[in-house]
C-alpha positions in Angstrom: 23.9 170.4 -78.8 22.7 167.2 -77.5 20.9 165.7 -74.4 21.7 166.8 -70.9 22.9 162.8 -70.8 25.2 163.1 -73.6 26.9 165.7 -72.3 27.4 164.4 -69.1 28.7 161.4 -70.9 31.0 163.5 -73.0 31.9 165.1 -70.2 32.9 161.7 -68.3 35.0 160.9 -71.1 36.7 164.3 -70.6 37.5 164.0 -66.9 38.0 160.6 -66.3 41.1 160.3 -64.4 40.4 163.4 -62.8 40.4 164.0 -58.9 37.5 164.5 -57.0 38.8 168.0 -55.5 40.2 169.1 -58.9 36.4 168.5 -60.3 34.9 170.9 -57.7 37.6 173.1 -58.6 36.2 173.6 -61.9 32.9 174.7 -61.4 33.3 177.4 -59.6 36.1 178.6 -62.6 33.4 178.3 -65.3 30.8 180.3 -63.4 33.6 182.8 -63.1 34.1 182.5 -67.1 30.3 183.0 -67.7 30.0 185.7 -65.4 32.5 187.8 -67.7 31.6 190.2 -70.3 33.5 188.3 -72.2 32.1 185.6 -72.4 28.2 186.4 -72.9 28.3 185.8 -76.5 24.3 185.8 -75.7 24.1 189.9 -75.8 24.7 189.8 -80.0 21.4 191.3 -80.4 21.5 190.2 -84.3 20.9 186.2 -82.6 18.0 184.7 -81.8 17.8 183.5 -78.5 17.8 179.6 -78.9 21.3 180.1 -81.1 22.3 182.1 -78.8 21.8 179.3 -75.7 23.3 176.7 -78.0 26.7 178.7 -78.3 26.6 179.2 -74.8 26.4 175.7 -74.0 29.2 174.9 -76.5 31.2 177.3 -75.0 30.8 175.6 -70.8 31.6 172.3 -72.3 35.0 173.7 -74.4 36.0 175.9 -71.2 35.0 172.4 -68.8 37.3 169.9 -71.2 39.9 172.4 -71.0 39.9 172.8 -67.2 39.6 168.6 -67.1 42.3 168.2 -69.5 44.9 169.7 -66.7 43.5 167.4 -64.1 44.9 164.2 -64.0 41.2 162.0 -64.7 40.6 159.5 -63.3 37.8 156.8 -64.3 36.9 155.7 -61.5 33.6 157.8 -59.9 30.8 156.6 -57.9 27.5 157.9 -59.5 26.7 160.4 -57.3 29.7 162.7 -58.1 28.7 162.1 -61.7 25.1 163.2 -61.3 26.3 166.5 -59.4 28.6 167.2 -62.1 25.3 167.1 -65.2 23.6 169.2 -62.3 26.0 172.1 -62.4 26.2 172.0 -66.1 22.5 172.0 -66.4 22.4 174.7 -63.6 24.8 177.0 -65.4 22.7 176.5 -68.9 20.0 177.9 -67.4 21.5 180.8 -66.0 22.9 181.6 -69.5 19.1 181.1 -71.0 17.7 183.1 -68.5 20.0 185.9 -69.3 19.0 185.9 -73.0 15.6 185.9 -71.9 15.9 189.1 -70.1 18.1 190.5 -72.9 15.5 189.5 -75.1 12.1 191.0 -73.4 14.5 194.7 -72.9 14.8 195.0 -76.7 11.1 193.8 -76.9 10.4 196.8 -74.6 12.3 199.0 -76.7 10.4 197.7 -80.1 7.3 198.2 -78.3 7.8 201.8 -77.0 8.8 202.8 -80.7 5.9 201.1 -82.4 3.2 202.8 -79.6 4.9 206.3 -80.2 4.7 205.9 -84.2 0.7 204.2 -83.6 0.2 207.7 -81.3 1.6 210.5 -83.4 0.8 209.3 -86.5 -1.4 211.8 -89.0 -3.8 209.0 -89.8 -6.8 207.9 -86.7 -6.2 204.6 -86.1 -8.9 202.2 -83.6 -8.8 198.6 -82.6 -12.9 197.4 -82.2 -14.3 194.0 -81.1 -16.7 192.6 -83.4 -19.3 194.6 -82.0 -17.8 197.9 -83.2 -16.6 198.9 -79.0 -13.3 200.6 -79.2 -10.3 198.4 -77.7 -7.6 201.0 -78.8 -7.1 204.5 -80.1 -4.0 207.1 -81.2 -4.2 210.5 -80.2 -5.1 211.3 -84.2 -8.2 209.5 -83.7 -9.1 210.6 -80.3 -8.7 214.2 -81.5 -10.6 213.2 -85.0 -13.6 212.3 -82.3 -12.8 215.7 -80.5 -12.4 213.6 -76.9 -9.5 212.7 -74.7 -8.0 209.2 -75.8 -8.6 208.1 -72.0 -12.2 208.3 -72.6 -12.9 206.9 -76.2 -11.5 203.4 -74.2 -14.6 200.6 -73.9 -16.9 203.1 -76.0 -18.6 202.2 -79.0 -17.5 203.9 -82.0 -21.6 204.5 -83.0 -22.0 206.7 -80.1 -20.2 209.5 -81.7 -22.0 209.6 -85.1 -25.1 211.0 -84.6 -27.0 210.9 -87.7 -28.8 207.7 -87.9 -28.4 206.9 -91.5 -24.6 206.8 -90.8 -24.9 205.1 -88.1 -26.7 202.3 -90.2 -23.8 202.8 -92.7 -20.8 202.2 -90.1 -22.8 198.8 -89.3 -22.8 197.7 -92.6 -19.0 198.7 -93.2 -18.4 196.7 -89.6 -20.2 193.1 -91.0 -18.3 193.3 -94.3 -15.4 193.5 -92.7 -16.6 190.4 -90.5 -17.8 188.6 -93.6 -15.4 189.8 -96.3 -12.0 189.1 -96.6 -9.3 192.0 -97.4 -9.6 195.8 -96.4 -13.4 197.1 -96.5 -13.6 201.1 -97.1 -16.2 202.9 -96.1 -17.0 207.1 -96.1 -19.0 208.6 -93.6 -20.4 211.9 -93.1 -20.6 213.9 -89.8 -21.7 217.3 -89.1 -19.4 219.2 -86.8 -20.4 221.5 -84.1 -19.9 224.7 -85.8 -22.2 223.0 -88.7 -19.8 222.5 -91.2 -20.3 219.1 -93.4 -16.9 216.9 -92.7 -16.1 213.6 -94.9 -14.7 210.8 -93.0 -12.6 207.9 -95.5 -12.6 204.2 -92.9 -10.5 201.6 -94.3 -10.9 198.8 -91.9 -9.4 194.9 -91.8 -10.2 191.9 -89.6 -7.0 190.6 -87.6 -7.7 186.8 -86.3 -11.0 185.1 -86.8 -14.1 186.2 -84.9 -14.6 184.2 -81.5 -11.3 183.3 -81.1 -8.6 185.1 -78.3 -7.0 188.6 -79.9 -9.6 189.3 -82.8 -9.9 192.7 -83.4 -10.9 194.9 -86.3 -8.0 197.8 -87.2 -9.7 200.8 -88.7 -7.9 203.7 -90.3 -9.8 206.8 -90.6 -8.8 209.7 -92.9 -10.8 213.5 -93.2 -11.4 213.9 -96.3 -13.5 216.6 -96.8 -10.6 218.8 -98.3 -9.6 216.3 -101.0 -13.9 216.0 -101.4 -14.3 219.6 -101.7 -11.1 220.2 -103.7 -13.1 217.2 -106.7 -16.1 219.4 -106.8 -14.4 222.4 -107.4 -12.7 220.4 -110.1 -15.7 219.0 -112.0 -17.5 222.1 -111.3 -14.5 224.2 -113.6 -14.3 221.8 -115.6 -18.1 222.1 -116.2 -17.6 225.6 -116.9 -14.9 224.7 -118.8 -16.8 222.8 -121.1 -19.2 225.6 -121.7 -17.6 228.5 -121.9 -15.9 225.9 -124.7 -19.0 225.2 -126.6 -20.1 229.0 -126.2 -16.5 229.6 -127.6 -17.0 227.5 -130.2 -20.2 229.0 -131.4 -18.8 232.4 -131.3 -15.8 231.4 -133.4 -18.3 229.8 -135.6 -20.0 232.6 -136.2 -16.7 234.7 -136.8 -15.6 232.5 -139.6 -18.6 232.8 -140.8 -18.7 236.5 -141.1 -15.0 236.2 -141.7 -15.4 234.6 -145.1 -18.4 236.7 -145.8 -16.0 239.9 -145.6 -13.4 238.1 -147.8 -15.7 237.8 -150.3 -16.8 241.4 -149.7 -13.0 242.9 -149.4 -12.3 240.9 -152.9 -14.6 242.8 -154.5 -13.4 245.9 -153.0 -10.6 245.4 -154.2 -11.6 245.0 -157.6 -13.4 248.5 -157.0 -10.4 249.6 -155.6 -8.2 248.7 -158.8 -10.8 250.4 -161.3 -10.9 253.6 -159.3 -6.9 253.7 -159.1 -6.5 253.6 -162.6 -9.0 256.3 -162.9 -7.1 258.3 -159.9 -4.1 257.7 -161.6 -5.3 259.1 -164.9 -6.8 262.4 -162.9 -3.5 263.0 -161.4 -1.6 263.0 -164.3 -3.7 265.2 -165.7 -4.0 267.4 -161.9 0.0 267.6 -162.4 -0.6 268.5 -165.9 -2.6 271.6 -164.7 -0.6 272.3 -161.7 2.5 272.8 -163.8 0.5 275.0 -166.0 -0.8 277.2 -163.3 3.0 277.8 -161.8 4.2 279.1 -165.1 1.4 281.2 -165.5 1.7 282.8 -162.0 5.3 283.1 -162.2 5.1 284.9 -165.3 1.9 286.8 -164.3 3.3 288.0 -160.3 6.9 287.9 -161.9 8.3 286.1 -158.6 5.3 283.8 -157.1 3.8 285.7 -155.3 5.8 288.7 -155.1 4.4 292.0 -157.4 6.4 294.7 -158.5 8.7 296.1 -160.9 10.5 298.7 -158.7 14.4 299.0 -158.0 14.1 298.1 -154.6 11.5 295.1 -155.2 14.1 293.8 -158.3 16.8 293.9 -156.2 14.7 291.4 -153.7 13.7 289.3 -156.6 17.6 288.2 -157.6 18.6 287.9 -153.9 15.9 285.3 -154.0 17.2 284.2 -157.3 20.6 283.7 -155.7 19.7 281.9 -152.7 16.6 279.6 -153.2 18.5 277.1 -154.8 20.5 276.7 -151.8 20.4 274.9 -148.5 21.5 278.3 -147.0 19.5 280.0 -143.3 18.0 282.7 -145.1 17.0 286.1 -142.6 13.7 288.3 -143.9 13.8 291.8 -142.6 11.5 294.6 -143.0 8.7 296.3 -141.6 5.4 294.4 -140.7 3.7 294.4 -143.7 6.1 294.2 -145.8 5.5 290.4 -147.4 8.0 288.9 -145.9 5.7 285.4 -145.8 5.4 286.1 -149.6 9.4 286.5 -149.8 10.0 283.1 -147.6 7.2 281.0 -150.1 8.7 282.4 -153.2 12.1 281.2 -151.9 10.7 278.2 -151.2 8.9 277.3 -154.3 12.3 277.9 -156.0 14.1 275.5 -153.9 15.0 271.5 -154.3 12.7 271.2 -151.4 9.0 272.8 -153.6 7.9 269.0 -153.0 7.9 268.9 -149.3 5.6 271.5 -147.3 6.7 274.8 -145.4 5.7 274.9 -142.0 5.1 278.4 -141.2 5.5 279.5 -137.2 4.4 282.6 -135.9 6.1 283.1 -133.2 4.1 286.0 -131.4 1.1 284.1 -132.1 2.0 281.5 -129.7 1.5 281.2 -125.9 5.5 281.3 -124.3 4.7 278.4 -122.7 3.7 276.4 -125.7 6.2 277.7 -127.8 9.0 274.9 -127.4 6.2 271.7 -127.3 4.7 273.7 -130.7 8.5 273.7 -132.5 10.1 270.3 -131.0 6.6 268.3 -129.8 6.1 266.9 -126.6 5.3 263.1 -125.5 1.9 262.3 -123.5 2.0 263.6 -120.1 4.9 266.0 -120.8 3.0 268.6 -118.8 -0.4 268.7 -117.5 -2.9 269.1 -120.2 -0.7 266.9 -122.5 -3.0 264.4 -122.9 -1.6 262.8 -126.3 1.7 262.7 -128.0 2.2 266.2 -130.4 4.9 266.1 -133.3 6.7 269.5 -133.7 7.0 271.4 -136.5 10.3 271.1 -136.8 9.5 267.3 -137.6 6.8 268.1 -139.8 9.1 270.3 -141.7 11.8 267.4 -142.6 13.2 267.8 -145.7 11.4 270.4 -146.2 11.1 274.1 -145.1 10.1 275.8 -141.7 9.5 279.7 -142.1 10.2 281.2 -138.7 8.3 283.9 -138.5 8.7 287.3 -135.9 12.0 285.1 -134.9 13.1 288.1 -132.6 10.1 287.7 -129.9 11.3 283.9 -129.4 12.2 283.6 -125.7 15.8 284.0 -124.8 15.6 280.3 -123.4 14.2 278.9 -126.0 16.8 280.6 -128.8 19.4 277.8 -127.2 17.7 275.0 -128.5 17.0 276.7 -131.4 20.8 277.1 -132.2 21.5 273.6 -131.5 18.7 272.6 -134.6 20.4 274.8 -136.5 24.3 274.0 -136.0 23.3 269.6 -135.7 19.7 269.2 -137.2 18.8 267.7 -134.0 16.5 268.2 -130.7 14.5 266.5 -128.2 10.7 266.2 -127.4 9.2 267.4 -124.2 9.0 264.9 -121.6 11.6 262.7 -124.1 15.2 261.3 -123.8 15.6 260.3 -127.4 17.2 262.5 -129.8 15.4 263.1 -133.4 17.4 264.3 -135.7 15.6 266.4 -139.0 16.8 267.8 -142.3 15.2 271.2 -142.5 16.2 274.4 -144.6 15.3 277.6 -141.7 14.1 280.9 -143.1 13.2 283.5 -140.3 12.0 287.0 -140.3 11.9 289.5 -138.2 10.5 293.3 -138.2 13.0 294.4 -135.7 16.5 295.6 -135.3 17.8 292.4 -134.2 21.2 293.9 -133.6 19.9 296.2 -131.6 17.8 293.4 -129.8 21.6 291.8 -129.6 23.2 294.4 -127.9 20.4 295.2 -125.6 20.8 291.3 -124.3 17.3 290.4 -125.4 18.6 288.2 -128.6 20.9 285.7 -128.4 24.4 286.7 -130.3 25.7 283.5 -131.7 21.9 282.7 -132.6 21.8 286.1 -134.9 25.0 285.0 -136.5 23.8 281.8 -137.5 20.8 283.0 -139.0 22.3 286.1 -140.9 24.3 283.9 -143.1 21.7 285.4 -146.2 20.1 288.7 -145.4 17.4 289.9 -147.3 15.9 293.3 -146.4 12.4 293.6 -147.5 11.6 297.6 -149.1 8.4 299.3 -147.2 5.8 299.9 -149.8 6.3 304.0 -149.0 10.1 303.1 -150.7 8.8 301.8 -153.9 5.5 303.6 -154.3 5.8 303.2 -158.4 4.3 299.5 -157.4 1.2 300.3 -155.9 -0.6 300.6 -159.1 0.3 297.1 -160.2 -0.6 295.8 -156.4 -3.8 298.1 -156.6 -4.6 296.0 -160.0 -3.4 292.7 -158.1 -5.5 293.0 -155.1 -8.7 294.1 -157.5 -8.6 290.7 -159.2 -8.5 288.7 -156.2 -11.1 290.6 -154.9 -13.5 290.4 -158.0 -13.1 286.8 -157.8 -13.2 286.3 -154.0 -16.8 288.5 -153.8 -18.3 288.3 -157.1 -17.5 291.9 -158.4 -16.4 293.3 -161.7 -13.9 296.6 -160.8 -12.3 296.7 -163.6 -10.7 300.3 -163.3 -9.1 302.6 -160.9 -9.2 306.2 -161.0 -6.2 308.8 -161.5 -6.6 310.5 -158.5 -7.3 307.1 -156.1 -3.8 306.4 -157.5 -2.2 309.4 -156.6 -3.9 309.4 -153.6 -2.6 305.9 -152.6 1.1 306.7 -153.7 1.4 309.7 -151.3 0.0 307.8 -148.6 2.7 307.3 -146.2 1.2 303.0 -145.6 2.9 302.7 -142.1 0.7 299.0 -142.6 3.0 298.6 -145.8 1.3 295.9 -148.3 -1.3 294.7 -145.7 -2.8 297.6 -144.8 -3.0 298.4 -148.7 -4.4 294.9 -149.1 -6.7 295.8 -146.7 -7.7 299.1 -148.1 -8.2 297.6 -151.7 -10.4 294.8 -150.1 -12.9 296.7 -148.6 -12.9 299.3 -151.0 -14.4 296.5 -153.5 -16.7 295.6 -150.9 -18.1 299.6 -150.8 -17.7 300.3 -154.8 -20.9 300.1 -156.5 -19.8 301.2 -160.0 -17.0 299.2 -162.1 -14.2 302.0 -160.7 -13.5 301.4 -157.8 -13.9 304.2 -155.1 -11.8 304.9 -151.7 -14.0 307.4 -149.8 -13.6 304.9 -146.2 -10.2 305.8 -145.1 -8.9 309.0 -147.7 -10.7 311.2 -148.9 -10.6 312.3 -152.3 -12.5 315.2 -152.5 -9.8 317.0 -149.4 -6.3 318.3 -150.2 -5.2 315.3 -147.8 -2.9 313.7 -150.1 -0.5 316.2 -150.7 2.9 316.1 -149.8 2.9 319.2 -147.7 3.1 319.1 -143.3 0.1 320.5 -142.3 -1.9 318.0 -144.6 0.4 315.1 -143.5 -0.1 315.8 -140.0 -3.5 316.2 -139.8 -4.0 312.9 -142.0 -1.7 311.1 -138.8 -4.2 312.7 -136.6 -7.2 311.3 -138.4 -5.8 308.0 -138.4 -4.6 308.5 -134.5 -7.8 309.4 -133.7 -9.6 306.6 -136.0 -7.6 303.8 -133.9 -8.3 305.3 -130.7 -12.3 305.3 -131.3 -11.9 301.3 -132.7 -10.2 300.8 -129.7 -12.7 302.3 -127.1 -15.3 300.6 -128.9 -13.9 297.2 -128.6 -12.8 297.9 -125.0 -8.9 298.4 -126.2 -9.1 294.4 -127.3 -7.1 294.3 -130.3 -7.0 290.4 -131.0 -9.7 288.0 -131.2 -13.4 287.7 -133.4 -14.6 291.3 -132.4 -10.9 292.8 -131.6 -9.6 296.0 -132.9 -7.7 294.6 -134.9 -10.2 292.5 -137.4 -12.7 295.7 -137.0 -9.5 297.7 -139.1 -8.9 294.5 -141.4 -5.5 294.6 -140.0 -2.8 291.8 -138.6 -2.4 292.5 -134.8 0.9 293.2 -135.1 0.2 295.8 -137.1 -2.1 297.8 -135.5 0.4 297.5 -132.6 2.7 298.8 -134.3 0.3 301.5 -135.4 -0.2 302.0 -132.0 3.5 302.7 -130.6 4.0 304.8 -133.7 0.7 307.6 -132.7 1.7 307.1 -128.9 -1.5 305.5 -128.2 -1.4 304.1 -125.3 -4.1 302.8 -122.5 -4.3 304.8 -119.3 
């Protein structure tokens, strides 16, 4: 910009020949120009005050020259006019510099307010100490750390807030390090709060200026490091625990590895022993299979057809029907009175079928409670009902690819007959408590001592289920219709119970056989078996003697009506006496059926026949 003298000379050269009155008019015009907003280039906040003042000076001279060019220049002028002009220019310069300084002052105040807010509301405590550790400035976070108001901290020693002498001495040493060592100095002070909890302050301090000089102070930041210290301690503790656990686990694994090595060696020795045992078992299995085939052939030849014994025309017809249906997978319905041997015929059908190598599962529908029949037949899942503590496989699943024998099918509840019909038709069902469908391949043999057609008419048996079961019906004749088979049956039972009881009974008198053939046998073959077993037990000699139920010295076995009636009365009295003795208990260990040697269903049938009812 140049000195005021140089500016004045430039002005004189540019205004040479200008009248005095015109020069006086130029100064107010310049003042008016600089008073306008457009002429205030110093308002630009991006330029320094010195740069702005220089630009204002140049604009003033330029404007003065432009104004002077329009005036008539006059080189003649006195010294006073030039000095007056220079003073006016200098006054304008001062006014422009004053304006720039005011604007800079405002900017500094705004900046100071912003930084003061950042200082006050910072999350870290900031302190300014003098050389002796007296607090000169503190922000809000620092005052909160001390637990006092900001105004109370001014001009107070920082060490006065440290109660512990040892920690106070540590702060004094830290302050001395800051005064004598360059750079940032760090320190940690442990304090005990009013609640008794120990806190750890982390201090970072730096000296600003030189000690003893004006403006010297120590700037310090304070952070509560209690949480970080606790986390570090917990981390170290967890690390130590982990090292301990890893060590223990390593020892356990080492021991387990040694144990496993020993077990592997033992396993190898056991495998060698098992191989030898397997070879021996295979040889025994082959031998047992050959013996089994031989015994089956021998049994088949001895008992005519499996376990069915007899040569009468009625039983021979049953043999023929069994031979016809056994190789097929057709459903068989066995009909006949209780004790006629329906279970024996069912086993004969199974043993002569293509499924003979698979099991035959027998289900007595009268022996199962009504609320358990479904779970027994179709199985259940764990928790299907109260008391179902484990999963149970049903009888149909057990009989997969084999045969299931449903004895006394007429006793099955109506609500289960529908599900049984579905198994017969589609070969599938669901377990209790499970939505999954189970597929089975089962051959069904059903048996009943009831007239199922009569049951259908009385709506106690489903008609569609009856037709599904009645594919191949076989009626087993009662023993009274094949009395010619009684001698052979007696011989069979004598041989059976001789072996069981260690007896050596070899013969049966003709009178005994005649008496047995004349009896009506309401319990059929099962009753005859019980009578022979009891006679084998009570007989003392080599000839079978039946004195418990039949008195051969009396003409009770004749076919005349009075003697038959007397026998029925004797049976009535005998059954009634046993029932009274057992308190009308039929089943169980001490029930009447067990004492009489009869099946519970057979005893119930005799009670109905004799008209015995509990009053």
